[in-house]
MIDOZA-988193 format. One record per atom (N, C-alpha, C): residue number from 1; atom name; residue in one letter; x negated, y, z. Coordinates in pm, whole numbers. Atoms other than C-alpha are relative to their C-alpha. Layout:
REM residues N
   pos   site   code       px       py       pz
   NUM     CA      A        X        Y        Z
...
This chain:
REM residues 272
   pos   site   code       px       py       pz
     1      N      M       57      -13     -135
     1     CA      M    -1190    -1783    -5027
     1      C      M      -68      136       22
     2      N      P       57     -134      -17
     2     CA      P    -1401    -1468    -5082
     2      C      P      105      109        2
     3      N      L     -106     -100        3
     3     CA      L    -1082    -1278    -5161
     3      C      L       72        6      135
     4      N      R      -64        3     -132
     4     CA      R     -925    -1391    -4834
     4      C      R      -89       67      105
     5      N      R       93      -62      -95
     5     CA      R    -1237    -1288    -4643
     5      C      R       -3      151      -19
     6      N      L       -2     -144       27
     6     CA      L    -1234     -948    -4816
     6      C      L      125       64       57
     7      N      A     -125      -54      -54
     7     CA      A     -868     -896    -4723
     7      C      A       -5        5      152
     8      N      R       11        1     -146
     8     CA      R     -943     -994    -4363
     8      C      R      -90      113       48
     9      N      D       92     -105      -40
     9     CA      D    -1238     -755    -4343
     9      C      D       63      138      -17
    10      N      L      -68     -129       21
    10     CA      L    -1030     -470    -4490
    10      C      L      104       25      107
    11      N      L     -100      -14     -105
    11     CA      L     -753     -536    -4239
    11      C      L      -65       34      133
    12      N      L       71      -29     -124
    12     CA      L     -999     -541    -3949
    12      C      L      -57      142       -1
    13      N      G       51     -137       10
    13     CA      G    -1158     -220    -4075
    13      C      G      108      104       19
    14      N      L     -112      -92      -16
    14     CA      L     -819      -50    -4098
    14      C      L       45        7      146
    15      N      L      -41        2     -141
    15     CA      L     -722     -159    -3746
    15      C      L     -103       68       88
    16      N      T      106      -66      -77
    16     CA      T    -1059      -43    -3614
    16      C      T        7      151      -17
    17      N      A      -13     -144       24
    17     CA      A    -1014      298    -3778
    17      C      A      118       59       77
    18      N      L     -117      -48      -75
    18     CA      L     -666      333    -3626
    18      C      L      -30        6      149
    19      N      F       36        3     -142
    19     CA      F     -807      240    -3286
    19      C      F      -93      116       36
    20      N      L       99     -104      -29
    20     CA      L    -1087      499    -3315
    20      C      L       54      141      -19
    21      N      I      -52     -135       26
    21     CA      I     -866      790    -3427
    21      C      I       18       81      127
    22      N      P      -14      -82     -121
    22     CA      P     -772      901    -3071
    22      C      P     -133       45       58
    23      N      F      131      -38      -53
    23     CA      F    -1138      898    -2968
    23      C      F      -65      107      -87
    24      N      L       55     -103       89
    24     CA      L    -1239     1099    -3275
    24      C      L       68      134       25
    25      N      I      -72     -124      -30
    25     CA      I     -968     1355    -3198
    25      C      I      -50       59      131
    26      N      M       49      -45     -129
    26     CA      M    -1088     1374    -2839
    26      C      M     -139       62      -14
    27      N      L      133      -55       22
    27     CA      L    -1448     1427    -2953
    27      C      L        6      131      -76
    28      N      R      -15     -123       78
    28     CA      R    -1341     1687    -3208
    28      C      R       47      116       87
    29      N      N      -53     -106      -85
    29     CA      N    -1142     1884    -2951
    29      C      N      -97       45      108
    30      N      S       99      -39     -100
    30     CA      S    -1432     1881    -2707
    30      C      S     -108       91      -57
    31      N      L      104      -79       65
    31     CA      L    -1650     2062    -2962
    31      C      L       52      130      -60
    32      N      V      -57     -125       49
    32     CA      V    -1416     2354    -3040
    32      C      V       59       77      117
    33      N      D      -58      -80     -107
    33     CA      D    -1259     2635    -2841
    33      C      D      151      -26       10
    34      N      A     -142       23      -27
    34     CA      A     -904     2648    -2705
    34      C      A       88       46     -116
    35      N      H      -81      -50      112
    35     CA      H     -776     2851    -3002
    35      C      H        8     -103     -112
    36      N      Q       -1       99      107
    36     CA      Q     -879     2584    -3252
    36      C      Q       77     -126       40
    37      N      I      -73      119      -44
    37     CA      I     -730     2306    -3038
    37      C      I      150       17      -21
    38      N      T     -144      -26        8
    38     CA      T     -385     2469    -3039
    38      C      T       41       66     -131
    39      N      A      -32      -65      127
    39     CA      A     -405     2615    -3392
    39      C      A      100      -85      -79
    40      N      P     -100       77       77
    40     CA      P     -114     2518    -3622
    40      C      P      -61      -81     -112
    41      N      H       68       72      108
    41     CA      H     -356     2412    -3897
    41      C      H     -121      -72       59
    42      N      R      106       80      -59
    42     CA      R     -583     2128    -3789
    42      C      R     -100      -45     -107
    43      N      Y      106       48       87
    43     CA      Y     -914     2030    -3940
    43      C      Y      -70     -116       71
    44      N      W       63      116      -61
    44     CA      W    -1072     1689    -3882
    44      C      W     -143       30       41
    45      N      L      138      -33      -34
    45     CA      L    -1424     1832    -3887
    45      C      L       -2      134       74
    46      N      P        1     -126      -77
    46     CA      P    -1471     2093    -3611
    46      C      P     -105       96      -53
    47      N      W       95     -103       44
    47     CA      W    -1628     2417    -3724
    47      C      W       52      137       41
    48      N      P      140       29      -38
    48     CA      P    -1798     2608    -3584
    48      C      P       -9      -88      124
    49      N      L       22       87     -116
    49     CA      L    -1933     2354    -3339
    49      C      L      -49       82      119
    50      N      T       44      -68     -122
    50     CA      T    -1984     2463    -2980
    50      C      T      -14     -101      113
    51      N      L       21       83     -119
    51     CA      L    -2120     2298    -2667
    51      C      L       38       76      127
    52      N      E      -37      -83     -114
    52     CA      E    -1976     2569    -2446
    52      C      E       92      -75       96
    53      N      N      -90       75      -87
    53     CA      N    -1707     2334    -2317
    53      C      N      -76      -89       97
    54      N      Y       79       87      -87
    54     CA      Y    -1969     2096    -2181
    54      C      Y      -79       82      101
    55      N      R       73      -84      -94
    55     CA      R    -2169     2379    -2027
    55      C      R       91       46      112
    56      N      E      -94      -44     -102
    56     CA      E    -1863     2513    -1849
    56      C      E       46     -116       89
    57      N      L      -42      117      -77
    57     CA      L    -1773     2160    -1740
    57      C      L      -91      -22      121
    58      N      F       95       27     -107
    58     CA      F    -2088     2132    -1529
    58      C      F      -39      126       78
    59      N      T       30     -124      -74
    59     CA      T    -2108     2496    -1418
    59      C      T      122       57       69
    60      N      N     -123      -48      -64
    60     CA      N    -1749     2537    -1300
    60      C      N      -11      -22      151
    61      N      P       19       18     -145
    61     CA      P    -1778     2603     -923
    61      C      P      118      -67       68
    62      N      S     -119       58      -63
    62     CA      S    -1424     2483     -850
    62      C      S       15     -150      -29
    63      N      V       -9      142       35
    63     CA      V    -1475     2140    -1011
    63      C      V     -143      -58       -2
    64      N      P      137       56       -6
    64     CA      P    -1796     1957     -901
    64      C      P      -12     -125      -87
    65      N      M        0      115       90
    65     CA      M    -1811     1735    -1209
    65      C      M     -126      -84       16
    66      N      G      123       76      -16
    66     CA      G    -2176     1639    -1161
    66      C      G        4      -89      124
    67      N      R      -11       78     -123
    67     CA      R    -2118     1527     -801
    67      C      R      105     -110      -14
    68      N      S     -107       99       18
    68     CA      S    -1797     1349     -902
    68      C      S      -48     -117      -85
    69      N      L       55      108       82
    69     CA      L    -1976     1151    -1174
    69      C      L      -97      -85       81
    70      N      L       94       75      -85
    70     CA      L    -2246     1055     -924
    70      C      L       77      -89       98
    71      N      N      -80       82      -92
    71     CA      N    -1982      938     -675
    71      C      N       60     -121      -71
    72      N      S      -58      112       75
    72     CA      S    -1809      728     -941
    72      C      S     -105     -105      -33
    73      N      F      107       93       35
    73     CA      F    -2139      577    -1046
    73      C      F      -44      -82      122
    74      N      L       40       72     -121
    74     CA      L    -2236      488     -688
    74      C      L      106     -102       40
    75      N      I     -109       90      -38
    75     CA      I    -1894      338     -615
    75      C      I        4     -121      -92
    76      N      A      -10      110       97
    76     CA      A    -1889      130     -935
    76      C      A     -119      -94        9
    77      N      T      120       84       -3
    77     CA      T    -2248        8     -906
    77      C      T      -12      -80      130
    78      N      V       -2       78     -124
    78     CA      V    -2192     -106     -547
    78      C      V      114     -101       -3
    79      N      T     -118       87       -1
    79     CA      T    -1843     -249     -592
    79      C      T      -15     -118      -95
    80      N      A        6      106      100
    80     CA      A    -1917     -450     -907
    80      C      A      -83     -120       47
    81      N      P       76      120      -39
    81     CA      P    -2203     -672     -781
    81      C      P       46      -62      132
    82      N      V      -38       55     -131
    82     CA      V    -2083     -705     -420
    82      C      V      132      -76      -10
    83      N      S     -130       68       11
    83     CA      S    -1721     -790     -507
    83      C      S      -13     -128      -83
    84      N      T       19      120       82
    84     CA      T    -1837    -1036     -775
    84      C      T      -69     -110       79
    85      N      L       69      101      -81
    85     CA      L    -2075    -1211     -535
    85      C      L       93      -59      106
    86      N      L      -95       51     -100
    86     CA      L    -1808    -1237     -263
    86      C      L      102      -92      -64
    87      N      A      -97       85       70
    87     CA      A    -1559    -1376     -515
    87      C      A      -62     -132      -42
    88      N      S       69      123       38
    88     CA      S    -1817    -1627     -636
    88      C      S      -16      -94      119
    89      N      M       17       82     -119
    89     CA      M    -1889    -1750     -284
    89      C      M      134      -60       45
    90      N      A     -132       50      -40
    90     CA      A    -1518    -1778     -200
    90      C      A       51     -104      -98
    91      N      G      -45       95      100
    91     CA      G    -1441    -1953     -527
    91      C      G      -74     -133       10
    92      N      Y       76      125      -15
    92     CA      Y    -1720    -2207     -473
    92      C      Y       46      -77      124
    93      N      A      -47       66     -122
    93     CA      A    -1600    -2277     -119
    93      C      A      135      -68      -23
    94      N      L     -132       59       27
    94     CA      L    -1243    -2337     -239
    94      C      L       -9     -118      -95
    95      N      A       11      107       99
    95     CA      A    -1363    -2563     -519
    95      C      A      -74     -122       52
    96      N      R       89      110      -37
    96     CA      R    -1618    -2777     -335
    96      C      R       10      -44      147
    97      N      L       -1       39     -141
    97     CA      L    -1578    -2770       44
    97      C      L      126      -78       32
    98      N      R     -113       86      -34
    98     CA      R    -1355    -3057      157
    98      C      R       40       26      146
    99      N      V      -43      -38     -134
    99     CA      V    -1194    -2890      458
    99      C      V      153        1        3
   100      N      P     -146       -4      -10
   100     CA      P     -836    -2915      587
   100      C      P       54      141      -27
   101      N      G      -64     -128       28
   101     CA      G     -608    -2639      462
   101      C      G      -57       75     -118
   102      N      R       61      -69      113
   102     CA      R     -814    -2561      153
   102      C      R      105       40     -103
   103      N      N     -105      -30       98
   103     CA      N     -514    -2581      -79
   103      C      N       97      106       53
   104      N      L      -87     -101      -59
   104     CA      L     -309    -2374      164
   104      C      L      -61      139      -14
   105      N      V       69     -128       17
   105     CA      V     -570    -2098      155
   105      C      V        8       46     -144
   106      N      T      -12      -36      141
   106     CA      T     -568    -2109     -224
   106      C      T      140       51      -31
   107      N      G     -137      -47       20
   107     CA      G     -190    -2075     -216
   107      C      G       22      139       54
   108      N      F      -12     -135      -55
   108     CA      F     -216    -1769        9
   108      C      F      -66      103      -91
   109      N      I       68      -92       91
   109     CA      I     -464    -1612     -232
   109      C      I       86       26     -123
   110      N      V      -90      -19      115
   110     CA      V     -226    -1673     -523
   110      C      V      118       88       40
   111      N      A     -115      -79      -45
   111     CA      A       57    -1523     -316
   111      C      A      -35      148       10
   112      N      T       37     -141      -10
   112     CA      T     -140    -1201     -263
   112      C      T        7       70     -136
   113      N      L       -9      -60      133
   113     CA      L     -139    -1149     -640
   113      C      L      142       42      -33
   114      N      M     -140      -33       26
   114     CA      M      240    -1129     -628
   114      C      M       48      118       84
   115      N      I      -38     -113      -85
   115     CA      I      243     -848     -369
   115      C      I      -37      129      -71
   116      N      P       34     -127       66
   116     CA      P      265     -502     -531
   116      C      P     -100       81       82
   117      N      G       98      -81      -69
   117     CA      G      -22     -271     -450
   117      C      G       60      110       85
   118      N      S      -66     -106      -78
   118     CA      S      223       -9     -325
   118      C      S       39      -47      140
   119      N      V      -38       53     -131
   119     CA      V      318     -241      -36
   119      C      V     -117        6       97
   120      N      T      118        2      -87
   120     CA      T      -36     -266      101
   120      C      T      -75      132        2
   121      N      F       75     -125       11
   121     CA      F     -142       88       12
   121      C      F        0       77      132
   122      N      V      -10      -78     -124
   122     CA      V      -14      261      326
   122      C      V      -72      -69      116
   123      N      P       76       64     -109
   123     CA      P     -140       -3      576
   123      C      P     -152       10      -19
   124      N      T      143      -12       25
   124     CA      T     -481        5      408
   124      C      T      -50      139       32
   125      N      F       39     -138      -30
   125     CA      F     -493      383      432
   125      C      F       -3       25      150
   126      N      V       -4      -18     -145
   126     CA      V     -395      372      800
   126      C      V     -124      -62       65
   127      N      V      116       67      -58
   127     CA      V     -672      124      879
   127      C      V     -129       75      -32
   128      N      V      121      -71       41
   128     CA      V     -939      306      679
   128      C      V       -7      137       68
   129      N      G       -1     -130      -67
   129     CA      G     -831      642      822
   129      C      G      -32      -12      148
   130      N      A       29       19     -143
   130     CA      A     -841      507     1180
   130      C      A     -147      -30       24
   131      N      L      143       31      -13
   131     CA      L    -1196      386     1118
   131      C      L      -88      116      -46
   132      N      G       78     -116       42
   132     CA      G    -1302      730      991
   132      C      G      -50       -6     -142
   133      N      G       47       16      138
   133     CA      G    -1325      639      624
   133      C      G       46      106      -98
   134      N      V      -46     -106       90
   134     CA      V    -1152      949      483
   134      C      V     -118       91      -36
   135      N      N      108      -86       52
   135     CA      N    -1387     1160      267
   135      C      N     -138      -64       17
   136      N      T      128       71       -5
   136     CA      T    -1659      893      285
   136      C      T       -8      -98     -116
   137      N      L       18       95      109
   137     CA      L    -1807      669       20
   137      C      L       39     -142       41
   138      N      W      -36      136      -41
   138     CA      W    -1760      355      228
   138      C      W      152      -18        2
   139      N      G     -145        9        5
   139     CA      G    -1389      436      257
   139      C      G       52      -20     -140
   140      N      L      -36       20      140
   140     CA      L    -1375      443     -122
   140      C      L      -41     -138      -51
   141      N      I       58      123       53
   141     CA      I    -1581      126     -167
   141      C      I       59     -125       64
   142      N      V      -31      125      -72
   142     CA      V    -1485     -128      101
   142      C      V      133      -63      -41
   143      N      P     -126       67       38
   143     CA      P    -1114     -182       11
   143      C      P       -3      -65     -137
   144      N      G        6       59      133
   144     CA      G    -1217     -268     -345
   144      C      G      -97     -117      -12
   145      N      L       99      108        5
   145     CA      L    -1469     -538     -249
   145      C      L       62     -138       -5
   146      N      F      -63      132       -9
   146     CA      F    -1214     -818     -226
   146      C      F      102      -12     -113
   147      N      N      -80       15      121
   147     CA      N    -1059     -938     -552
   147      C      N       51     -143       -8
   148      N      A      -58      134       -1
   148     CA      A     -820    -1232     -530
   148      C      A       -1      -64     -139
   149      N      F       -1       53      136
   149     CA      F     -798    -1269     -908
   149      C      F     -137      -55      -37
   150      N      A      135       49       29
   150     CA      A    -1176    -1302     -937
   150      C      A      -30     -128       76
   151      N      V       19      123      -78
   151     CA      V    -1175    -1566     -661
   151      C      V       60     -118      -73
   152      N      L      -64      110       72
   152     CA      L     -930    -1778     -860
   152      C      L      -73      -34     -129
   153      N      L       77       26      120
   153     CA      L    -1133    -1737    -1177
   153      C      L     -125      -81       32
   154      N      F      120       75      -39
   154     CA      F    -1449    -1854    -1001
   154      C      F       36     -140       47
   155      N      R      -42      133      -45
   155     CA      R    -1261    -2141     -837
   155      C      R       23      -92     -119
   156      N      N      -24       82      119
   156     CA      N    -1142    -2269    -1175
   156      C      N     -130      -32      -73
   157      N      F      128       23       66
   157     CA      F    -1492    -2228    -1314
   157      C      F      -80     -107       73
   158      N      Y       80       96      -77
   158     CA      Y    -1655    -2425    -1031
   158      C      Y       65     -138        5
   159      N      L      -64      131        8
   159     CA      L    -1395    -2702    -1052
   159      C      L      -47      -77     -123
   160      N      R       49       62      123
   160     CA      R    -1532    -2770    -1401
   160      C      R     -152       -8       -4
   161      N      F      146        2       -5
   161     CA      F    -1895    -2734    -1293
   161      C      F      -48     -145       20
   162      N      P       47      139      -12
   162     CA      P    -2096    -3061    -1330
   162      C      P      -40      -35      144
   163      N      V       31       43     -137
   163     CA      V    -2099    -3237     -993
   163      C      V     -137      -66        7
   164      N      E      128       69        0
   164     CA      E    -2410    -3431    -1096
   164      C      E     -116       94       35
   165      N      L      105      -95      -31
   165     CA      L    -2621    -3116    -1075
   165      C      L       -5       28      150
   166      N      E       -4      -25     -143
   166     CA      E    -2507    -3053     -719
   166      C      E      -50     -122       77
   167      N      E       47      120      -68
   167     CA      E    -2569    -3414     -620
   167      C      E     -151      -14      -11
   168      N      A      146        2       13
   168     CA      A    -2923    -3389     -756
   168      C      A      -64       95      101
   169      N      G       52      -93     -100
   169     CA      G    -2977    -3087     -532
   169      C      G        8      -56      141
   170      N      R      -14       58     -134
   170     CA      R    -2848    -3273     -228
   170      C      R     -102     -112       22
   171      N      L      104      102      -12
   171     CA      L    -3089    -3559     -301
   171      C      L     -135       63       36
   172      N      D      123      -72      -35
   172     CA      D    -3364    -3298     -268
   172      C      D        7       65      137
   173      N      G      -11      -51     -135
   173     CA      G    -3236    -3207       77
   173      C      G       71      132       14
   174      N      L      -71     -129       -6
   174     CA      L    -3026    -2900       -7
   174      C      L      138      -19       60
   175      N      G     -136       -2      -49
   175     CA      G    -2710    -2820      182
   175      C      G       90       77      -94
   176      N      H      -94      -72       86
   176     CA      H    -2403    -2641       50
   176      C      H      -56      136      -40
   177      N      L       54     -134       31
   177     CA      L    -2570    -2299       75
   177      C      L     -117       -9      -95
   178      N      G      115       15       89
   178     CA      G    -2890    -2422      -88
   178      C      G       41      -38     -141
   179      N      V      -50       38      133
   179     CA      V    -2702    -2587     -374
   179      C      V       62      120      -71
   180      N      Y      -63     -118       61
   180     CA      Y    -2500    -2272     -430
   180      C      Y     -105      101      -44
   181      N      R       97     -107       29
   181     CA      R    -2798    -2038     -415
   181      C      R      -98      -40     -110
   182      N      R      105       40       91
   182     CA      R    -3044    -2243     -619
   182      C      R       49      -63     -131
   183      N      I      -50       71      119
   183     CA      I    -2824    -2433     -867
   183      C      I      124       66      -58
   184      N      V     -129      -46       51
   184     CA      V    -2469    -2303     -892
   184      C      V       -5      147      -40
   185      N      L        0     -144       29
   185     CA      L    -2527    -1927     -874
   185      C      L      -79       33     -126
   186      N      P       72      -31      126
   186     CA      P    -2799    -1915    -1145
   186      C      P       73      -48     -125
   187      N      A      -73       51      116
   187     CA      A    -2573    -2123    -1372
   187      C      A      131       73      -25
   188      N      S     -126      -74       13
   188     CA      S    -2284    -1880    -1325
   188      C      S      -21      137      -63
   189      N      G       34     -132       52
   189     CA      G    -2448    -1595    -1513
   189      C      G      107       62      -88
   190      N      T     -101      -53       92
   190     CA      T    -2179    -1560    -1780
   190      C      T      122       49       76
   191      N      M     -115      -41      -79
   191     CA      M    -1894    -1550    -1528
   191      C      M      -30      124       82
   192      N      I       38     -115      -83
   192     CA      I    -2080    -1309    -1303
   192      C      I      -10      126      -85
   193      N      A       14     -117       87
   193     CA      A    -2163    -1077    -1593
   193      C      A      136       50      -47
   194      N      S     -130      -42       52
   194     CA      S    -1807    -1076    -1729
   194      C      S       84       64      110
   195      N      L      -81      -57     -108
   195     CA      L    -1632    -1021    -1395
   195      C      L      -65      123       61
   196      N      G       67     -120      -47
   196     CA      G    -1897     -773    -1287
   196      C      G       29      119      -89
   197      N      A      -33     -108       94
   197     CA      A    -1835     -568    -1601
   197      C      A      143       46       17
   198      N      L     -141      -37      -20
   198     CA      L    -1458     -579    -1549
   198      C      L       18       74      133
   199      N      S       -9      -68     -129
   199     CA      S    -1504     -479    -1184
   199      C      S      -56      142      -10
   200      N      F       58     -134       19
   200     CA      F    -1726     -186    -1288
   200      C      F      102       92      -69
   201      N      I      -98      -80       73
   201     CA      I    -1464      -65    -1536
   201      C      I      119       35       89
   202      N      D     -115      -23      -89
   202     CA      D    -1184     -104    -1281
   202      C      D      -35      103      107
   203      N      S       41      -96     -102
   203     CA      S    -1378       85    -1014
   203      C      S      -17      140      -58
   204      N      W       21     -131       63
   204     CA      W    -1471      364    -1254
   204      C      W      133       68      -32
   205      N      N     -129      -56       39
   205     CA      N    -1109      411    -1364
   205      C      N       97       18      116
   206      N      A      -90      -11     -115
   206     CA      A     -959      398    -1014
   206      C      A       39      146       24
   207      N      F      -47     -138      -18
   207     CA      F     -744      703     -943
   207      C      F       76       20      131
   208      N      L      -89      -27     -114
   208     CA      L     -479      665     -670
   208      C      L      -74       -9      133
   209      N      W       71       14     -127
   209     CA      W     -701      534     -389
   209      C      W     -104      111       19
   210      N      P       92     -114      -17
   210     CA      P     -983      790     -450
   210      C      P       72      132       19
   211      N      L      -75     -125      -17
   211     CA      L     -717     1063     -472
   211      C      L       42       18      145
   212      N      V      -48       -8     -138
   212     CA      V     -589      981     -123
   212      C      V     -116        7       99
   213      N      I      113        5      -94
   213     CA      I     -921      904       48
   213      C      I      -94      118      -20
   214      N      G       93     -109       28
   214     CA      G    -1138     1165     -124
   214      C      G       70      135        0
   215      N      Q      -76     -125       -9
   215     CA      Q     -955     1473       -1
   215      C      Q      -90      123      -14
   216      N      D       96     -110       14
   216     CA      D    -1267     1692        3
   216      C      D      -66       -7     -137
   217      N      P       64        5      133
   217     CA      P    -1424     1794     -333
   217      C      P     -132      -75       -1
   218      N      S      128       72       -4
   218     CA      S    -1756     1643     -219
   218      C      S       19     -150      -13
   219      N      A      -29      143        9
   219     CA      A    -1586     1300     -216
   219      C      A       82      -34     -123
   220      N      W      -76       27      122
   220     CA      W    -1409     1333     -552
   220      C      W      -75      -97      -90
   221      N      T       57       81      107
   221     CA      T    -1465     1078     -825
   221      C      T       24       71     -134
   222      N      A      -12      -64      132
   222     CA      A    -1484     1157    -1197
   222      C      A      145       13      -43
   223      N      Q     -140       -5       41
   223     CA      Q    -1118     1074    -1251
   223      C      Q       77      108       75
   224      N      I      -66     -105      -78
   224     CA      I    -1006     1308     -972
   224      C      I      -41      137      -52
   225      N      A       47     -128       54
   225     CA      A    -1223     1590    -1104
   225      C      A       64       28     -135
   226      N      L      -61      -18      132
   226     CA      L    -1083     1533    -1452
   226      C      L      146       42       12
   227      N      S     -142      -33      -15
   227     CA      S     -725     1557    -1325
   227      C      S       24      145       37
   228      N      T      -18     -141      -39
   228     CA      T     -786     1911    -1196
   228      C      T       14       92     -121
   229      N      F      -16      -82      120
   229     CA      F     -793     2037    -1556
   229      C      F      143       -2      -53
   230      N      L     -138       13       45
   230     CA      L     -428     1935    -1597
   230      C      L       91       11      122
   231      N      T      -88      -24     -114
   231     CA      T     -193     2087    -1339
   231      C      T      133       55      -49
   232      N      A     -132      -54       35
   232     CA      A      164     2215    -1329
   232      C      A       -8      147      -38
   233      N      Q       13     -143       27
   233     CA      Q       38     2575    -1350
   233      C      Q      -83       28     -125
   234      N      T       91      -27      111
   234     CA      T     -247     2559    -1602
   234      C      T      -45     -130      -64
   235      N      V       56      114       72
   235     CA      V     -384     2325    -1865
   235      C      V     -127       48      -70
   236      N      N      128      -36       59
   236     CA      N     -755     2363    -1947
   236      C      N      -37     -105     -103
   237      N      L       20      101      103
   237     CA      L     -765     2176    -2277
   237      C      L     -147      -21      -36
   238      N      P      142       24       31
   238     CA      P    -1134     2237    -2364
   238      C      P      -72      -78      109
   239      N      G       64       72     -110
   239     CA      G    -1248     2126    -2019
   239      C      G       52     -142       13
   240      N      L      -60      133       -9
   240     CA      L    -1008     1832    -2025
   240      C      L      -60      -95     -102
   241      N      F       55       87      103
   241     CA      F    -1138     1696    -2355
   241      C      F     -149      -24       22
   242      N      A      143       18      -27
   242     CA      A    -1503     1757    -2266
   242      C      A      -20      -96      118
   243      N      G       10       90     -114
   243     CA      G    -1453     1587    -1930
   243      C      G       37     -143      -36
   244      N      A      -40      135       42
   244     CA      A    -1277     1294    -2096
   244      C      A     -113      -70      -75
   245      N      I      113       59       73
   245     CA      I    -1573     1239    -2330
   245      C      I     -109      -43       97
   246      N      V      107       30      -96
   246     CA      V    -1820     1251    -2040
   246      C      V       36     -121       84
   247      N      T      -38      110      -89
   247     CA      T    -1621     1010    -1824
   247      C      T       21     -132      -75
   248      N      V      -23      125       74
   248     CA      V    -1548      759    -2101
   248      C      V     -130      -60      -53
   249      N      L      126       51       55
   249     CA      L    -1910      727    -2221
   249      C      L      -57     -119       78
   250      N      P       52      118      -72
   250     CA      P    -2025      495    -1937
   250      C      P       80     -126      -26
   251      N      L      -83      118       26
   251     CA      L    -1730      265    -2005
   251      C      L      -25      -55     -139
   252      N      V       30       46      136
   252     CA      V    -1806      252    -2377
   252      C      V     -131      -77       -1
   253      N      V      129       68       -7
   253     CA      V    -2167      161    -2304
   253      C      V       13     -135       70
   254      N      M      -20      124      -74
   254     CA      M    -2061     -100    -2047
   254      C      M       71     -104      -85
   255      N      F      -75       96       81
   255     CA      F    -1812     -260    -2285
   255      C      F      -83      -52     -116
   256      N      L       82       45      112
   256     CA      L    -2054     -270    -2579
   256      C      L     -107      -98       44
   257      N      V      104       89      -51
   257     CA      V    -2318     -436    -2364
   257      C      V       58     -133       46
   258      N      A      -52      119      -67
   258     CA      A    -2090     -684    -2189
   258      C      A      118      -65      -70
   259      N      Q     -121       56       62
   259     CA      Q    -1813     -760    -2441
   259      C      Q      -12     -149      -26
   260      N      R       17      143       26
   260     CA      R    -1959    -1098    -2533
   260      C      R       15      -80      129
   261      N      H      -10       71     -129
   261     CA      H    -1990    -1197    -2167
   261      C      H      143        0       52
   262      N      I     -139       -6      -47
   262     CA      I    -1635    -1082    -2093
   262      C      I       85     -106      -67
   263      N      V      -77      100       72
   263     CA      V    -1487    -1303    -2363
   263      C      V      -38     -141       42
   264      N      Q       45      132      -39
   264     CA      Q    -1701    -1603    -2273
   264      C      Q       39      -33      143
   265      N      G      -32       25     -140
   265     CA      G    -1638    -1562    -1901
   265      C      G      144      -36       19
   266      N      I     -143       33      -12
   266     CA      I    -1260    -1560    -1936
   266      C      I       29     -138      -60
   267      N      A      -23      130       62
   267     CA      A    -1275    -1861    -2169
   267      C      A      -52     -114       88
   268      N      M       59      104      -84
   268     CA      M    -1500    -2058    -1930
   268      C      M       74      -16      132
   269      N      S      -69        8     -128
   269     CA      S    -1277    -1982    -1632
   269      C      S      112     -102        0
   270      N      G     -109       97        8
   270     CA      G    -1008    -2219    -1758
   270      C      G      136       67       -6
   271      N      I     -128      -72       10
   271     CA      I     -738    -1946    -1765
   271      C      I        7       61     -137
   272      N      K      -13      -50      137
   272     CA      K     -620    -1876    -2118
   272      C      K       83      127       -1
């Protein structure tokens, strides 16, 4: 038994090392100059170390990396809680409210998951553009506030929620909104944390929609600013690797903090 556990731990360690190699290479390349990145002889430990790439990253006048990171942070921190709360409310309504057409609405929500994003991309852009959302933060945020997949996850979660707790709340005079706000929502912490974390990661990594809506550099997100280091004419490898490290750090922190909630939330949703 100890031998089997040792073999399992060694295998997990090997797989973890293989997974971390690309990140170590990225970190190494962000701490050296362009000559060392493209040199024929590679060294795992960068020497001499330099932080010049990071300094140039935030002082480059043509790429507002600081403003782009702030935009990404604002978009993600607004989208994650609001979209999760809306999905929770919709999922609870579909699971508990006995109204005609409830199953039909659920079927329509499932059908939206089968529609490719490229089909709705142009109509969404036309609507947002007509409302003046180009080069604005609300134009970047609002289309991402509605997540059909999260609604279905919450619906499955609330279908398994103990009805006795809700009935106890109704005996105390609470209506549907009171039961949801005082009993159901506080008990949904794991689901909210897991889907909120996934929504944050998805918003932070979004590229195509911010690329189309954020046409002015003041409305760029971190991913758009990062893409400017890789063009058909030039490739700024030091800036690209330094920018990649800066933009991936918030996601690493988010995942390390919320990984337990993500696993538990998906398991509790009823979808394997």
